[in-house]
C-alpha positions in Angstrom: 9.8 -10.6 0.2 9.3 -9.0 -3.2 5.9 -7.6 -2.2 7.5 -5.9 0.9 10.1 -4.2 -1.3 7.3 -3.1 -3.7 5.4 -1.7 -0.8 8.4 0.1 0.6 9.0 1.8 -2.8 5.3 2.5 -3.2 5.1 4.4 0.1 8.4 6.2 -0.5 7.0 7.5 -3.8 3.8 8.4 -2.0 5.8 10.6 0.4 7.6 12.3 -2.5 4.2 13.0 -4.2 2.7 14.2 -0.9 5.4 16.9 -0.6 4.0 18.5 -3.8 0.6 19.1 -2.1 -1.1 18.2 -5.4 -4.3 16.1 -5.0 -4.1 14.9 -8.7 -0.6 13.6 -8.1 -1.8 11.7 -5.0 -4.9 10.4 -6.9 -2.6 8.7 -9.5 -1.8 6.1 -6.8 -5.5 5.1 -6.4 -7.7 2.8 -8.4 -11.3 3.6 -9.3 -13.6 3.1 -7.5 -11.7 3.8 -4.3 -13.4 3.3 -0.9 -12.3 5.2 2.3 -13.3 4.3 5.8 -12.2 7.2 8.2 -11.7 7.2 11.9 -15.2 8.5 12.5 -16.6 5.4 10.7 -17.7 7.3 7.6 -17.5 5.2 4.4 -17.0 7.1 1.2 -16.7 5.8 -2.4 -15.0 7.8 -5.2 -15.7 6.7 -8.7 -13.4 9.0 -10.7 -9.8 10.2 -10.5 -11.1 13.7 -10.3 -13.2 13.0 -7.2 -10.2 11.2 -5.6 -8.0 14.2 -6.4 -10.6 16.7 -4.9 -10.9 14.5 -1.8 -7.1 14.5 -1.2 -6.7 18.2 -2.2 -9.0 19.1 0.7 -6.7 17.3 3.2 -3.5 18.6 1.6 -4.8 22.2 1.8 -5.7 21.7 5.5 -2.3 20.0 6.3 -0.4 22.8 4.6 -2.3 25.5 6.4 -1.4 23.7 9.7 2.3 23.9 8.9 2.8 20.4 7.5 5.5 20.3 4.8 6.2 16.5 4.4 5.2 13.1 5.7 6.9 9.8 6.5 5.7 6.3 7.3 6.8 3.8 9.9 6.0 0.3 11.2 5.0 -1.0 7.8 3.2 -4.4 7.9 2.6 -6.3 4.6 0.2 -9.2 4.1 0.3 -10.6 0.5 -3.2 -11.5 -0.7 -2.1 -13.8 -3.5 0.1 -12.6 -6.4 -1.9 -9.5 -7.4 -3.1 -7.9 -4.2 -1.7 -6.9 -0.8 -2.8 -5.5 2.5 -0.4 -2.9 3.9 -0.6 -1.0 7.2 1.6 2.0 8.0 1.8 4.6 10.7 1.9 8.1 9.1 3.5 11.1 10.5 3.0 14.6 9.1 6.1 16.8 9.6 6.6 20.5 10.0 9.5 22.4 8.5 11.6 21.6 11.6 10.8 17.9 11.2 8.6 17.9 14.4 5.5 15.7 14.2 2.3 17.6 13.5 0.0 14.6 13.3 0.3 10.8 13.6 -2.2 8.0 12.7 -2.2 4.4 11.5 -3.9 3.4 8.3 -4.3 0.2 6.3 -4.5 -0.1 2.5 -5.8 -2.7 0.1 -3.8 -2.6 -3.1 -3.9 -4.5 -6.4 -1.8 -4.6 -9.5 -3.4 -2.9 -12.5 -3.0 -3.7 -16.2 0.4 -1.9 -16.1 1.5 -4.1 -13.1 1.6 -0.9 -10.9 0.1 -1.1 -7.4 -3.0 1.0 -6.8 -4.9 1.5 -3.6 -8.6 0.5 -3.9 -9.6 0.8 -0.3 -8.2 2.3 2.9 -9.1 2.2 6.6 -8.1 4.6 9.3 -7.4 2.8 12.5 -9.4 4.2 15.5 -6.4 3.6 17.8 -2.8 4.0 16.7 -1.3 1.0 18.5 
């Protein structure tokens, strides 16, 4: 479907941005407010692009220190929620220089189209179990 193609392109662009290890660049893909539910069950809400950028910069710094240099996504599932929103789930893999997998997890995203028609994440949920 068209939405599946849009999501494929969205996550491919996300991977390209991730490789820059720049939280502000990642934050551009998120709407405000943005709500995150992590694997420990902690719910966090970020009201500004600056707070989103700081949040992701913390992860990016940690990943880089652990040897991560890139990421990829697999097993994408897309559920359209009308014409303007979508639920997408992917399995992420963080990759070292030699392309070995440093970390893997599954995450779901709620996205909506903004005024410019670009998809933006407004909520994400880390899955407690990968499969």
